[in-house]
C-alpha positions as semicolon CSV with decimal commas, in nm:
position;residue;x (nm);y (nm);z (nm)
1;M;-11,234;1,556;4,349
2;A;-11,254;1,432;4,707
3;K;-11,090;1,634;4,983
4;Y;-10,781;1,417;4,997
5;F;-10,686;1,543;4,650
6;S;-10,641;1,895;4,789
7;G;-10,289;2,026;4,757
8;S;-10,329;2,279;5,039
9;D;-10,324;2,051;5,345
10;P;-10,000;2,008;5,544
11;V;-9,781;1,723;5,421
12;I;-9,673;1,454;5,665
13;I;-9,324;1,326;5,589
14;T;-9,243;0,977;5,717
15;C;-8,883;0,861;5,724
16;A;-8,819;0,486;5,700
17;I;-8,468;0,502;5,839
18;T;-8,350;0,139;5,823
19;G;-8,584;-0,122;5,675
20;A;-8,513;-0,493;5,657
21;E;-8,344;-0,524;5,317
22;A;-8,083;-0,245;5,285
23;S;-7,729;-0,331;5,391
24;R;-7,418;-0,147;5,504
25;D;-7,212;-0,280;5,212
26;K;-7,443;-0,094;4,973
27;Q;-7,525;0,208;5,195
28;P;-7,249;0,278;5,452
29;A;-7,465;0,541;5,627
30;L;-7,743;0,291;5,711
31;P;-7,832;0,324;6,083
32;I;-7,833;-0,017;6,251
33;T;-7,788;0,013;6,627
34;P;-8,053;0,182;6,843
35;K;-7,815;0,474;6,906
36;E;-7,754;0,517;6,533
37;Q;-8,127;0,500;6,471
38;A;-8,194;0,764;6,736
39;D;-7,934;0,995;6,580
40;A;-8,084;0,935;6,234
41;A;-8,435;1,000;6,366
42;L;-8,332;1,329;6,524
43;A;-8,166;1,446;6,201
44;A;-8,473;1,342;5,999
45;V;-8,707;1,532;6,234
46;K;-8,490;1,842;6,211
47;A;-8,512;1,810;5,831
48;G;-8,893;1,792;5,837
49;A;-9,005;1,438;5,922
50;S;-9,283;1,390;6,175
51;V;-9,311;1,008;6,162
52;I;-9,032;0,750;6,196
53;H;-9,109;0,412;6,039
54;L;-8,907;0,163;6,240
55;H;-8,750;-0,174;6,168
56;V;-8,472;-0,288;6,400
57;R;-8,150;-0,482;6,345
58;E;-7,903;-0,671;6,556
59;D;-7,554;-0,523;6,585
60;D;-7,434;-0,740;6,297
61;G;-7,704;-0,590;6,073
62;K;-7,934;-0,891;6,075
63;P;-8,309;-0,799;6,077
64;S;-8,464;-0,849;6,420
65;Q;-8,808;-0,861;6,577
66;R;-8,681;-0,890;6,935
67;L;-8,901;-0,698;7,174
68;E;-8,599;-0,577;7,370
69;R;-8,438;-0,438;7,058
70;F;-8,752;-0,245;6,961
71;Q;-8,786;-0,117;7,317
72;E;-8,429;0,009;7,325
73;A;-8,463;0,181;6,988
74;I;-8,797;0,340;7,075
75;E;-8,673;0,469;7,411
76;L;-8,362;0,624;7,256
77;I;-8,556;0,781;6,969
78;R;-8,809;0,930;7,212
79;K;-8,525;1,065;7,425
80;K;-8,340;1,217;7,128
81;A;-8,644;1,338;6,935
82;P;-8,928;1,387;7,186
83;G;-9,267;1,425;7,026
84;V;-9,191;1,237;6,705
85;I;-9,447;0,974;6,602
86;I;-9,299;0,624;6,599
87;Q;-9,457;0,375;6,362
88;I;-9,324;0,022;6,402
89;S;-9,319;-0,234;6,125
90;T;-9,517;-0,555;6,168
91;G;-9,385;-0,673;5,832
92;G;-9,039;-0,753;5,961
93;A;-8,807;-0,930;5,721
94;V;-8,955;-1,155;5,453
95;G;-9,002;-1,501;5,605
96;E;-9,039;-1,384;5,967
97;S;-9,310;-1,561;6,169
98;I;-9,635;-1,378;6,236
99;E;-9,587;-1,427;6,610
100;N;-9,257;-1,241;6,603
101;R;-9,398;-0,976;6,373
102;A;-9,677;-0,906;6,624
103;K;-9,459;-0,903;6,937
104;P;-9,350;-0,533;6,928
105;L;-9,716;-0,424;6,944
106;E;-9,693;-0,498;7,316
107;L;-9,487;-0,178;7,345
108;K;-9,796;0,018;7,240
109;P;-9,643;0,251;6,982
110;E;-9,873;0,515;6,838
111;M;-9,876;0,353;6,494
112;A;-9,784;0,030;6,318
113;S;-9,786;-0,091;5,960
114;L;-10,048;-0,347;5,855
115;N;-9,979;-0,542;5,537
116;L;-10,290;-0,655;5,353
117;G;-10,195;-0,951;5,136
118;T;-9,945;-1,213;5,028
119;M;-9,730;-1,113;4,732
120;N;-9,410;-1,184;4,542
121;F;-9,141;-0,959;4,687
122;G;-8,838;-0,957;4,461
123;D;-8,715;-1,315;4,459
124;D;-8,909;-1,400;4,777
125;V;-9,271;-1,439;4,885
126;F;-9,408;-1,200;5,148
127;Y;-9,668;-1,414;5,326
128;N;-9,974;-1,256;5,489
129;H;-10,255;-1,506;5,549
130;P;-10,601;-1,345;5,589
131;R;-10,635;-1,480;5,943
132;D;-10,298;-1,328;6,036
133;I;-10,399;-0,989;5,897
134;V;-10,717;-0,997;6,106
135;A;-10,519;-1,108;6,414
136;L;-10,269;-0,824;6,372
137;A;-10,550;-0,572;6,330
138;A;-10,713;-0,705;6,648
139;K;-10,388;-0,674;6,843
140;M;-10,348;-0,317;6,723
141;K;-10,698;-0,237;6,840
142;E;-10,631;-0,409;7,175
143;H;-10,315;-0,204;7,236
144;G;-10,454;0,125;7,105
145;V;-10,219;0,128;6,804
146;V;-10,334;0,309;6,490
147;P;-10,269;0,097;6,178
148;E;-10,128;0,226;5,852
149;L;-10,247;0,008;5,566
150;E;-9,960;-0,089;5,337
151;V;-10,088;-0,117;4,979
152;Y;-9,853;-0,265;4,717
153;E;-10,121;-0,323;4,453
154;A;-10,491;-0,255;4,395
155;G;-10,609;-0,586;4,542
156;H;-10,461;-0,489;4,877
157;L;-10,670;-0,174;4,878
158;E;-10,986;-0,373;4,807
159;S;-10,894;-0,608;5,093
160;G;-10,866;-0,309;5,324
161;F;-11,215;-0,196;5,222
162;R;-11,357;-0,540;5,307
163;L;-11,194;-0,534;5,651
164;L;-11,341;-0,191;5,711
165;K;-11,692;-0,309;5,613
166;Q;-11,652;-0,614;5,839
167;G;-11,557;-0,395;6,134
168;V;-11,206;-0,539;6,159
169;L;-11,078;-0,190;6,086
170;R;-11,234;0,140;6,181
171;G;-11,197;0,481;6,026
172;P;-11,047;0,722;5,960
173;I;-10,809;0,503;5,762
174;N;-10,445;0,580;5,687
175;V;-10,330;0,429;5,357
176;Q;-9,970;0,406;5,239
177;F;-9,917;0,317;4,872
178;V;-9,582;0,136;4,845
179;L;-9,501;0,138;4,474
180;G;-9,201;0,002;4,289
181;V;-9,141;-0,329;4,468
182;P;-9,081;-0,607;4,212
183;G;-9,393;-0,818;4,255
184;G;-9,622;-0,521;4,325
185;M;-9,737;-0,224;4,120
186;S;-9,464;-0,006;3,974
187;G;-9,437;0,363;4,057
188;E;-9,557;0,489;3,721
189;P;-9,792;0,792;3,757
190;A;-10,086;0,602;3,605
191;N;-10,073;0,347;3,888
192;L;-10,102;0,610;4,160
193;F;-10,392;0,776;3,975
194;H;-10,567;0,439;3,949
195;L;-10,528;0,369;4,320
196;L;-10,654;0,715;4,410
197;G;-10,955;0,661;4,185
198;V;-11,037;0,337;4,368
199;L;-10,995;0,513;4,701
200;E;-11,212;0,804;4,595
201;A;-11,489;0,576;4,467
202;F;-11,501;0,384;4,795
203;S;-11,504;0,700;5,004
204;G;-11,773;0,854;4,784
205;S;-11,995;0,549;4,833
206;G;-11,995;0,597;5,210
207;G;-11,668;0,423;5,287
208;G;-11,550;0,695;5,522
209;S;-11,257;0,933;5,529
210;F;-10,895;0,855;5,448
211;H;-10,546;0,993;5,466
212;W;-10,312;0,865;5,199
213;G;-9,943;0,876;5,136
214;V;-9,695;0,719;4,898
215;A;-9,361;0,545;4,937
216;G;-9,173;0,520;4,610
217;V;-8,912;0,245;4,593
218;G;-8,578;0,311;4,425
219;R;-8,595;0,544;4,126
220;Y;-8,965;0,607;4,190
221;Q;-8,911;0,783;4,522
222;L;-8,865;1,140;4,399
223;P;-9,122;1,134;4,112
224;L;-9,393;0,988;4,338
225;A;-9,310;1,230;4,619
226;T;-9,355;1,518;4,378
227;Q;-9,682;1,373;4,250
228;A;-9,810;1,335;4,606
229;L;-9,721;1,694;4,687
230;L;-9,931;1,815;4,394
231;L;-10,226;1,588;4,477
232;G;-10,243;1,650;4,850
233;G;-10,092;1,322;4,968
234;H;-9,830;1,247;5,230
235;I;-9,483;1,110;5,162
236;R;-9,244;0,844;5,287
237;V;-8,873;0,857;5,210
238;G;-8,570;0,691;5,361
239;F;-8,311;0,418;5,322
240;E;-8,568;0,140;5,354
241;D;-8,704;0,238;5,013
242;N;-8,414;0,409;4,839
243;I;-8,045;0,451;4,920
244;F;-7,965;0,699;4,640
245;Y;-8,000;1,075;4,620
246;R;-7,989;1,059;4,242
247;K;-7,883;0,795;3,992
248;G;-7,536;0,672;4,079
249;E;-7,504;0,899;4,385
250;L;-7,562;0,752;4,729
251;A;-7,756;0,967;4,973
252;T;-7,541;1,086;5,262
253;S;-7,818;1,033;5,519
254;N;-8,189;0,976;5,565
255;A;-8,214;1,343;5,657
256;Q;-8,086;1,444;5,314
257;L;-8,381;1,265;5,151
258;V;-8,626;1,427;5,396
259;E;-8,476;1,770;5,345
260;R;-8,523;1,753;4,967
261;V;-8,892;1,667;4,997
262;A;-8,947;1,936;5,262
263;R;-8,784;2,192;5,032
264;L;-9,005;2,087;4,741
265;A;-9,312;2,106;4,963
266;R;-9,238;2,463;5,060
267;E;-9,178;2,560;4,697
268;L;-9,523;2,420;4,618
269;D;-9,684;2,598;4,915
270;R;-9,744;2,279;5,113
271;E;-9,683;2,330;5,482
272;V;-9,458;2,061;5,631
273;A;-9,644;1,905;5,924
274;T;-9,478;1,907;6,264
275;P;-9,530;1,596;6,478
276;E;-9,806;1,783;6,664
277;V;-9,989;1,869;6,341
278;A;-9,938;1,516;6,205
279;R;-10,078;1,368;6,525
280;K;-10,400;1,566;6,481
281;L;-10,432;1,482;6,111
282;L;-10,384;1,111;6,176
283;C;-10,625;1,111;6,472
284;L;-10,369;0,963;6,709
């Protein structure tokens, strides 16, 4: 097995604290304002997170891509939780223009998500034209932002490989498997094994080195997190992907979801990466 299947490396826990789809009527603890997001980020870091995946909202809860809103949230998070890695979303809400999705890159965060293909997303279509993907990657390179490749199905991973061969992307590559979205691959164990096999084959053929993690949506969050811990991967949890602690029981906070994964990691002898360790692993 390739080195990224080792279960002994530190695990990086990312917390996606808000997202663009979750709502207060379904999860009352959802952080919406920049102050709430900063408080949630601090609690998540104390629980074991080293990366905060950031969408922003307006005060009424509506998804936003306003530069000022991102700036306010980032400044407050950095003040509350100095040292944490902030990874902004360039996905935004489904239907957002590519221009607005790219705007927050001007703030030069350490990381940003890069979606690799158009797909059905629940009852909507998440549109990512190839030229827009290339343009986003170029803007990230221009601003010194490290991309995380969001992979919802195997074709997205193959697209990432092509961009790497074309020089649009450069290694080492950080891959996030987002599994369980209706319209993408489900979070069944066989799907993660398949994606890892594709990743391993590409790396073994001279494709370079990778870090990989998994974000399980809904009921897949805990099973996939456990699978990643055993296989040496990193993990994303948080209200963007899952608002429940267990079936029928709402999570009390993002930190509660982080804390559970950190506890499991320690039981399985996986060190939980601090932001400093995560920064080195991700070559930031």
